[in-house]
N, C-alpha and C positions, 0 to 999 in steps of 0.2 A: 739289143737291149737295155731299158731303161728299169735302174734299178735302185730302191730307196732303205739304206737304212734307218732304223729308228733305235740308238743305244742310249742310255743317261752318261756315259762317257765315252770321250775318244782320244787318243795320242794327242800332248803328250802325256796326258794323265796315267803315267806310268805307275802312280800309287796303286793303284786298282789290280795290279799283276796281271798273270798270262791273257785274260779276255781281253784287254785293250791292243797286245800284240795279235792275237788271234785274228781278230775282225778287221784288224786295220790290214794284217797280209792278205787275208782275201780279199778286201775293197779292193786293195792295188793289184792283184792278181786281175780280176775281173776287168780291170782299166788295160790291163798290158793284151786282155784278149780281144779287147775292142767293145765294151759294154762302157756304158757310163753309170758312174756310180754317185750318189748323190747320199751323205751323210747329214741325217738331224741330231743333234745330239745337244749337252748343255755344256756350261761352263765349271761342271765339278772337277776338282782337284783335291777329295777328302775332305778338309774343313776348308780348306779356301778355294778363290778361285782363278782357273786359267788365265793369262793374261792375254789375250786374242780378241781380235773382232767381233762385236756379238751382234747377231743378227745379218753379219754380212756371209757370201759366199768364198771361202778360203781354200784354197787350192794348196791339199796335203798331197804331194806327192801321185799327183794327178788324178785324185778323188775331191769332187765337191762337198767342202765340211762344212755346215751351218752349225756356230756355237750356239745356244738360247739360255737366255738367265734363267736362273732355278730363283723361286721364293723362298723353298726351303733349302738348310744348308745341310741336310740331316741327310743317310741314302734315300730318302723319299722322290729327291728331286724334280719335284711338283714343277714345272714350268709351263703356266700359260701359254707365252709366246709361240714354244714348238706344237701345242696341240692344235694353236691357231694355223702356223703353218701347215700341219698336216690337213687337217679341213679343207683348207682352200686348194692343194697340191695333190693330195693322193692319188686320186686319179688320173695323174697325168704319169705316172709310172706302170711299168707291163709287173713289176712283180715289189713286193712292200715285206723287208724283212725286219721283223725286231729280233731284239737281244735282251736277254735275260729276262727277270719276271719277279712278280712280288713287290718290287717298287712300284709307286703311284705313277711315276714319269711313262713307264711300258703301257702299264694296265688302262691308264688313260687313253694312249696312243692308239691298243686295241680296240677301247670302245670306238674310239673316232674311227675307225676302220671300219668296224661292224656298222656303225652308223650310216658311212657311206659305201655299203655295198662292196668293201674290198676284203678279200682274205687273205690275209698276211700268213709268211713262214715264220716261226716263232722257232729261235733258238733258247733254249732255258738257259744253257751253260750251268748245268746243277743245278737249278734250284727246286728242281723237286726230288733231290735225294731224304734219306731218310734223316741226315745229320743238319740240314737248311733248315727241316720241316720242324726239327724237334729242340734246337739249339738256341734261336732267336726269334722270339715273338709269337709263337707256335700258334698261340688263342688267335691271334690278330691276323694270323695268316689262314688258319682255318675258315675265320669268320670271312675276309675277302674272299677265299673260293667259294663259300658257299652264298654269298648273296650275289655277287658278279663276276667273280673269276670262272667259274664253272661254263656259263654262259659263252664266255668270252674265248675260253680255248675251244669249244665247239666248233669256232669260226676261224681256225688257225690247221696251218699245215706243220707237221712237226720237223724239225731237222733235230739230231742229236748226233754226235763224235764217238760215242763209244755204247757196247753192247750193252753195257752195266747200266748206262744212262738211259738207254730205251725201255729197260725192265722198271727202272723207275719211273719214267713218266708215264709211260700206258697205264699205270694202277691208278695215276691221275686224271687218266680222260682216255676211257679203252678206244674211242671212236679213231687213236690216233693210229690203232694196227694194222688200219686200210685207209689211214690219211698221213703218212707219215716217211720218213729215210733216214739212215746212217749215212753220213759221208764223213771221215777224221777231219779233224780242224788244221789248215795250213800251220807248217813251222819252218820258222826264218832259220833254215839252215846255211852254213857258209860253204862256198867254194873251196878253201884250203885245206888242206892237212896238216892234222895235228900229230907229233909225237909221242908217241906213249911213252912214260916213263915208267922203267924198272925201280921199283920200290924194294928197300931191304925190309922192312916192316909192310906188312897187310895193310895197305890204305882203304880206307871207308870215307866216300863223301856224301854229303847232303847240301843240296843246295833248293833254298826256295824262300817262301816268304816263314818266316819265325813266328807260329801260331800255333795255339794248342790245337788245332786242327790238324797237323802235320806228325803228329804223334813223334816228336822227339824224345818225351819223356820214356814211352816202350823202347824206341833204339837205345837208350841210355841204359835204362834196367836191364835189358839184355845181354847188351855189352859188359857189363859189370860180372854176369855169368859165364861167358864163355873164358877156355881156358888158352885160349892163343893169344900171340901180341900183335897188336893192332894199333892203326892211328885211324883217330876220327876227325875230319875236316867238315868242321859246318860253315856254310855260306850263308849270308843273309840278312835281313834287318827286319826287326819287329820291335813292338811294344817295350820300353825301358822295363818298365814293370817284370815282364814274361822274361824278358831275358837273364834278367838278373837272377830268378825263379831257378833256371834252368842250370846259371852259373852255379848256384849254392849246390842243385842238385852233384853236381858234376863231382865239385869238393867231396859232398855226403859219401860219395860212392867212391872217394880215394882215385879219381881217374883222370886230377889235374895234367898228370904229364902225358898223357897218351890223347887228350882232346886239344883242336887250335880252334881258335873261333876264327875264321878267316876275313869276314866281314864280306861286305856288298860284290858279287861280280858282276860288272857290266858285259853287254852282249860279247865282245870283245873274248873278254879274260874268263866268262867261263867255259867256255869250249876246251880251251888249254887246263883249265882248272878239272875238270870230266876227265881228260887223256892221262892227268896225272893220278889219278886213281885207280886202286884196282877192281874197285866194287859203286857202286850206287845204290843208295839206300832211301828209303821213303814208305816209313811204316805209317801211313795217315790214316785217318780216321774215317776220309773220304775225300776222291778226286776225283771229277767225274770226266776228266780225260786226262793231265798231268805232261806237259810238255815237256818239263825235265828230264823224263823217262826217253823221249823220241831222242834229246840232245846228248844225253850219256851214248847212246848206243850207236849213234851216228860218229860218233869219237873211238867207237870200239869199247866202251865199258861196259863190263855185264851190273846188270841190276837183280836188287833184292827190293820186291815192292809186296804193301798189303795188299791182300783182296778185297780189299774197298778202294783200290787205284780202277778209273774207267778201264786202263789200257791192260788189265792184267790179262784178261783173255787172251789178248795179241799176243803179248810177252809168252803167253805159257804155249800157246799153239806155234808160233815162231822159233821154241825152242830159246830164247834171248836172256834168259835169266832164269830167277825164282820167286815165288809166290809164296806166301806167308800167314796164316791168320793172324791177330794181335789182341786176342780175348784171353791168351795165354804166353807170356813171358817166355816160359819154357820153350815153346815152338818157336818161336823169334831167334831164340840163342841158338836153336837146333840149327836152325836154317843158316843163319850166318856161321856157324861152326863148318857146316856141308857148302857152302860158298868158298870157304876158306880149304876145303880139302882138294876142292873140285879142280887143281889147276890146271888141269887137260883141257875142258869143259870152258873156262873162264877164257881161255889161248881159242878156243874153236871160236868163241863170239865175239872176239877181239878182232878174227878174222874175218868174218863173215857179215857181222851186224850193218858194218857201214853198205854193204851192196843189199840188203835188204831194206833196210829204212830207205836207201834212194828210191828205189822201186815202189814201196808202199805208200811214202809221202811225196811224191814228185808234184809238184805244187802245181804246175798245168794241167797233169791229169785229174788232181783233186780239184781246182777249178771248174771245167768243163763238168764232173760229176756235181757241180753245186749249180751249174746251168742246165744239167738236165733236172736235176731236182727242180730247181723253179719251172721248169717245164710241165711237170709232173703234179705239181701243187695249186696248178690252174683248173 
């Protein structure tokens, strides 16, 4: 099968977080299964550009990637060169898979597909959640949807990675109820084992981009109300101004001696970081999936996540952790206290989680599920 991915950015533009890893992992696994995958993307790398050959095919771990210049340096990623290439070649592929939404790059690509009589698969990667729709330029998004977006979405087959994302997306296009499917994201999990650490103090970890969306303030306020001894390790990076705001909050809550700013953790470091924790916490305002949840469970660390995290239904059904609302700080504090006292349950999760994750997130199985999804999208 010849497959074309159209995505605003591609590795090594890791500045854009989890979706970059997820998309690349899927492309590479499909190639390993014998399929041909081409990626059309831009040189976007935040406010700068990737230093890569432009307009030429570059082989990246078996995937044929073409990076095109963008004429805007912001999140719109407008690239006339990519549109021209899509127009010329889109019919040469068996499947076209568009990733993301709301930026002009993918909306323009979707328009080209419709004009060329091609129905693409669309993975919005959380772009239809309430948080994204209301947090930034909500009026512009509504205008785009009402003028061109609604028609373009009707010409797509929906792919989502979680039950929550499914519910959010079909509100935007009810037609997807009969024209879409859910398949988990692929997660890059190491083969090696990680030794779990026995901590004298209950150790809670956070690892992600440090951003208001991640709900770190909620976690800090909740921890200020618990009555047990703990240590909170915060790993990740973010805008200096926001990180400083959080550091000031830690001081105001008199938690300096309990909070460690662990810095960014790379692919190798992060799994050991999880393994050294008794509990991973993610009280996000919204996450359509959350790779870190799978990564933490893989090394046997139980999770406490908000009900706004896409994998919350999965964690609850598999009994791999605790789910909390985040509207009430007392509820979060009570759930933290419950996990602290549930030592036997945490031990059970530590023993069983890896086998569950290995079964449910087997990359070959998931990649075959994507192939079936592609076949059903036609």
